Residue, then its C-alpha position, 0 to 999 in steps of 0.5 A: m552481507g545485508m539482513i533480510i527483512e523478514a515482515s513475516l516476523f511480525t505480522r503476527k503481532i500486528e493481526t493480533e492486534l487487528v483481531k483484537e480490535v474487531e472483537r472490540l467494535k464486534s462487542e459494542g455490536h458493529n462488524p467492521s465491513l469493506s465492500v470490494i468491487v472488482l471490474g472486468n474478467s482478469p483471473s490474477t486480479m480476482v485471485y488477488f482480491k479473493n486472498m485479500s477478502h480471505k485474509g479480512v475474514e480470517l482477520g473477523f471482518y466482514v468482506e463483501l467481494r462484488k465481481i462485475d462485468e464491465s459491460v455494465g457501464e460506469a454510470t451503473v458503477l457510480e450509482l452502486i458506490k453512492r449506495l454504499n456510501d450512503s449505507a451505514d453497515v459499509d465501513g470501507i470501499l475499495i475499487g479493484l485497479p486496473l480499471p477497464k480503459e473505457y472508465d474514468v479512473e478519477a471520476v469512479l475513485h473520487a466517488i468514494s466518500p473520503d470517510k470510506d475511502v480506505d485506499a486513500f486516493h481521494p483528494f481530501n485524504m491525499g491532501q490531509l497526508m501531504i499537509g501531515k495530517p494523514r488519516f487514511v494512508p495508502a497501504t503499501a507506503k504504510a507497509i513501507i514505515a512499518l517494516l522500517e520502524n519494527y527494524g528499529v531503523r532510524i529515519q531522522g536526520t538521513n538521506a532517503v531517496v524514492v524512486g517513483r512518484s505514483n500515487i499509490v506508493g512513491k508520492p505517500v512514501a516520500s511525505l511520510l518520510l519527510q514527516r519523519d525528519a528525512t531529507v527526502t528526494v524523489c525520482h522518476s523516469k526523466t531523472v537525469d543520472l538516477a544513480r547519482y542520487t541513488r548512491a547517497a541515500d541511506i534509505l533506499v525505496v524502489s517502486m518503479g515497475r522494472p525488473k532488476a533495474i536498481t543494481a549494486e552500482y546504484v547502491k550506497e554501502g551500507a543502505v536500507v533498501i526497500d524493494v516495491g517492485i512486483n515483475d513477472v519474469g519467466g513466471k518467477i516474481v522479481g523485484d525492481v531491485d537485483f537482490d543477489g548483487v545489491r544485498p552484499k552492499a546493503s545494511l537490510i534489504t526487502p526480498v521479493p516476494g515476502g517482503v513489503g507485499v506481506l504487510t500490505t493486506l494487513m494495512l489495507f485492513d487497518n484503514v478499514l478499522k479506521a474507517a469503522r471508527l468514523n462510521t460509528g463515531k469512535r474516533 
């Protein structure tokens, strides 16, 4: 029976380190800050970002959450981003996704200064990650690596399979694993005979957006299984992995909820700290 990876076992340590660094910057006259822009009226989106903002405040950050009606138009949002880019009081800028369909997602995300792009969606930051010199790393990918490292999982020399090729999770985590000397295969919706690849994985990262799609037959005995999926099925949150079916074969497995998501917010605020150092010239 596979051991459950419990992120809560080391979140306190990470939180303590974040608080200590925030206090150090405050003692030097700078309060690390994040500006969050949420467009539209999705209640679930607002709940998520309110919770994230509350955690940031709890850690000592200054967090400004702006809820903006989508009817203001893209030009107004771009002008707001420009003002935030130019403000010395703003370290990080984050745009709530998904954006309303009438907005050009790339235009909005790429308008954020690379120095304040704490979600790491700007082409400059994505490029830095791909060449092995990351500055900002998408928070979910960063959380996955933190989980593996805190549980002492050997990455070097392993076969790692990532199911999903998004810019938020799949591509960044594949790059991070490659930089740690894993042999990485990236699978996706057009992969033929997916199980042929996943059964060879020593480390299997799943981010495909399909509830319980990865069953025991897809998993190698003794594999480390990281489930990034968040799916609402009949009011219950489940992952992309059939947890009960896969756990007996895995050596380590993340639960949903309670796994990767627990660390993602902390990794985001670690990026805000890096942005604050850039903003104040303290690299």
